[in-house]
N, C-alpha and C positions, 0 to 999 in steps of 0.2 A: 502494500500500499504506499509506504513512504517513497519508492521509486516511481510510483505513478504520479504522486504529488509533485515529485523533483521533475519529472517528464512534463507536466502541465506548467511548472512555473517556468522551467527553460523555454518553451514555446512560447509562453506569453512574452517572456523578455526578447526573443528573436523575433516576435511579431512587432512588437514596440521598436526595435532597433530597425526593421525593413521600413516600416512606416514612418520613423522618425529621421532615416535618412532620405526618404523621398521628399519632406517636407524640408528640410535642409537643403539637398540639391536645388528644389525648386526655387527658395530663396537666394541662392547663390546667383541666379539669374545669368548673364553673360559674363561674368567673372569665373574664373579658375574656382573649383571648391575643395582645392588643395588644403586651404585652411580648416574647412569643416572636417576633412580628414584626420588632420593632426588633431584638432581639437576632440573627434572621437576617439582616437587612440590616448590622448591624454587622460580623458575622462575613465576609459577603461582601464589604464596603468593605477589612476588613483583608487578606483575601486578595488583592482588585485591589492595594490599597497596597503590599503586600510584592512583587508581580510588577513594579509600577511602579518601586519602588526597584531591582529586579534589571535592568530595562532601563536605567535610567538610568547604573546602573553600568557598563553594557555600552556604555555612550556612545550610545545609540539615540535619535534625534531624534524627538520627539513632537509631531506637530501632526495636529490635528483640524479639518477644514473645519467652518465654521459649520454647516452644513445637516446633516452627520453629527452633529454636538454635540447639535442640537436633536431629532432622531430618537432619538438615545440618551437623552435625558431623557425624552422620551415613551415609549420602551420601560421606561424604569425606573419611569414611572408607572404603566403597563399592569402591571407583574410587582409592584409594591408592593401594589397592589389585589388582585391575584390574591392575592398571600400571604395578606393580611388575610383575605379571603372564604374562603380555603382553610383557615386555622386554625379558623374558626367552623365551617366545612363539617363537619370533622373532630372536633369537640367536640359538635355538636349545634347547631341553629340555632332560634329562634323555638320552643322547646319541642318540637323535633323529635329524633329519635333521630340519633346521629352516623352518618354514611355509612360503611360499610366499606371500605376501602382497595381491595379487589378489586373495588368498583363503582366509586369515586369516581376513582381515579387512571386506569382504562381509560378512561371517559368523557371527563375533562379533557383527556387525551393524546391521543385518537382524535379528539374534537371540535377540539382544535387543530389535528390533520392536516387535516382536512375543510376547516374556516374557513382554514387559512393557504395551502391549495391553490386555492382557490375565489378568494381575496384575489389571489393571485399569477397567477391568470389574469387575472382582471379589471384589476387595477392595473399589472401589471408585463407584461401580455401573454405570459406564460409558457404554452407547449402541452405539457400532459402528453402521453405516448402512450397507447395502448390500454390496454397492461398498466399503466400508471399509474393510469388511471383504473377500472380493476378494482380494483386495490389500494385506493383511495380508497373505492370503491362497499363492498367487504367491509370495511373499517374501520367505514364507517357501519352496515352491516347487524349487526357484531359489536357496537356500543353499542347498536343496538335490542333486541338479544338480552340484553346486559347489565341494560338496562333494563326489559324486561318479565320477565326472570327474577328481577329484584328484590322483584316484585310478590308472588311465591308464598311 
């Protein structure tokens, strides 16, 4: 039950992240949104530092194996690049109109699901069951419908 509550909280935080990035990107207008990206990263770092301080006050031993540290850095690079591109996407890029949140967010999130599952199968040897594959296929179909619907 605790994992389900945590999963819901994470989902709400990611939804807030996506919607707030959309708002920040729109407010950037024709100006480069890189400062919005930096502000986002500083805020995320601040939250992490506050939590780190709390853990240290609790006497938590903090150790991270080198390999985990390397993967965490690579994950940070990925999210940093994604955030920069996300801000540009939501303000309009290369003379194109900004994409609506109702199109961009589901495609980014759905695409993340599909790519992550495929990578988990190929890289980690995970084996989704038939219902999970159905869900992945439905996510792919949903993204296709959204993309095709945006053309009208």
